[in-house]
N, C-alpha and C positions, 0 to 999 in steps of 0.2 A: 843704697839701703832700700829704696823703694822696690827695686827689682828683686832683691832677695826676699823681701816680705811677700811680694806677689807670688814668687815661686813656692814659698812656704804655704801661702793660702791655697794655691792650686793643688799642691801635694796633699794637704790636709783634707780639702773637700773631696778630692778623688778617692782618697783612702776611706773616708767616712761613708761615701756613697756606695763603695764596694766592700764594706767592712765584713759583712756576713760571709763573703766569698773568700776572704783572705786566709791563708794558712800561716803557720808559725814562721816560715822563712820569709814570706812576703811582709809580715808585720815587723820582723827584725830588720829587713831592708828599709822599710819606712822609717823606723826609729833611727837607724844610722844616717839616712839622708837628712832627716829632720835635725838631728844633732849637728851635722855639718853646716846646715843653713844657720842654725842658731849660733854656732861658733863663729861663722862669718859675720853675723850681725854684731856679736860681742867684740870682734876684732876691729870693727869700724869705729868703736868708741863714739857713739852718737852723742851729740850735745843735748842739753836739757830741752832745748826747743824742738829738736828732731824727735826726741823721746816722747814729748807731749803730743806731737803730731801723729806719731805712729802708735801711740798707746792703745787707742780704740781698736785698731786692726789686730794688735797683739792680743787684746782681751777677747776679741771674736774668735781668734785661733785657739786660745786657751779654753774656750767653752766646750770644745770637742774632746778635751782631755779625759773627762769622766767616761764618755762613751768608748774611747780608745782603750782606756785602762780596763774597763769592764770586758771588752772583747779579748784583750790579752790575757786576762784572768781565766776566761772561758777556755781559751786555747791551751793555757797552761794546765788547767784541770783535766782537759781531754788527754793531753800528753801524759799526765801522771796516771790517769786511769788505764791508758794503753800500756804503760810501763808495768803497772801492777798486774795486768792481765798476762803479759809476757812472762813476768817473773813467776807468777803462780803456775803457768803452764810448764815452765822449766822445772819447778819444784816437783810437780806431779809426775813429770816424765822421769826425773831422777829417782824418785821414790819407786816408781813402777819398775824401772830398769834394775835398780839395786836389789829389789826384793827377789828377783829371779836369778840373779847371777851367783848368789852365795849357795844356794841349795841345789846345785846341779852335779852331785856326785852319784855315780851309779855303781852298784855291786852286782856281779854275776854269781849265780848259785848253780852248782852242779847237782844233778839228781842221781 
């Protein structure tokens, strides 16, 4: 259990130190790896004594959650803004294209 907590501490500290550089995929990979480590800890079913010993380390790891959630929210909002921009561009293009396709009938006149 000590080794798993150590890996979780290292993973968390590395992620927080490079947090502003991480993109959506890297944050998702972090969350998946963190979840696997937490599941590993849960599967060990630590005793009350082990839980008491490691509780301070877990609390230290959990202190970073607010910073991580804030960055994830920022990335999510950036993604939503980009999606909105793309959708608006598609709408404008569709309106532009449809406006000219309907009125393209020509008549020849003889004098």
